[in-house]
N, C-alpha and C positions, 0 to 999 in steps of 0.2 A: 397646394394638393387639392383635385375637384371637390366641393364642397356637398357633392352627392355621395363622394364617397370618404366622408371623416370614418373617422374610427371611435367608436366608441366601445370602454367597456360595458358588458351588461351589469346592469345591478343584481342585486339578489333577489330583488321581487320574479327578476324574469329568471333567473339560476334555478330556480324553485318551479317555477312553470314548466321549465323546458325540462324538471327532472320531473315532475307531478304525471307531466302530460306524456311521457312517454310509454307511460302502464292505459293510454287510450286512443294515442291520437301517434298519427303519422309525422316524420321530421316539418316535413308542409306544410301538415295541418298544425300545430304548434310551428313556426311560422309568420305561417299568413295569420295567427291569433295576437298572434304577438309583434307583428307588423315589421318581422327583422329578417333577414337572408337564408335562406332553407339553411346554404351551406354552415351560415352562424351556429345555427342549430346544431348540426351535423358535427360541426368542426370543436364547440362545447363538450360533449358527449363524449367523444372520440378520448379529447385531454383530461375530462373527469373521466375515466372508467385508466385512461396510461397511468396519473398521478394519483389515481385513490382520496381524490380530494378537487373542489370547486375552486377552491384557494385561486387567484390570483399572484401568479411570480413576482417575485421584488423585481422593481423596472431598474434599469442601470443607470446612471449617471451621478452627478452631485446632487445633495441635499440640498434642498430652496434655504434661499437667504433669509427670506423674508417669509412670515408666515403671516394669516390669512389678515387678520389685526395689526401689521404690521403693513402690509398692500396695503390696508383703510387707511389709517393713521400717516403715509406716504401722501397717497393722493389727497386725503383733507388739509397735510400743509402743502402741497405744489400748487392747489387751487388757490389760498390761501398767498401765498407768495407770490404772487406774479413774476412781479417786478424781480427777484431774486433767481440768476443764472442756476443752475442745477448743479453743476460743481461745488456752487458752493453753499446751497441747500445741505449737500452730503457732507458736508465740513460743518455744519453748524449744528444740522441734528444728530438722529441716531441712527441715521444712514451712514455713518464712515464707514464700513463694510459694502458696499453696495457701491457697484460701478455706476458711472455717470450715466452709461449704457445703459441700464437698467434699470434707471432714475427715471430716462429718457420714455422707455415701454411703460 
């Protein structure tokens, strides 16, 4: 995907600013103030009215195998054990349930 068109979720702050901003400003003014596309503001407001909630829907897919602390531990272990192949690293550590491809990434 083109880096200019990467998708990012709105932060809680941005959501609040959009909702409060609609009382005093147009969608274009809110978008300009928050430095986000006008269409994002319009889409967010229509979705929040339709769902009666500002929360994001749950994402599809399998849950992550590693937590953030697990990822940090994996990186530290891989950096300190540079001569050990990844397949062997997964067998000798707590990452037996993680594929070699995941370890490589």
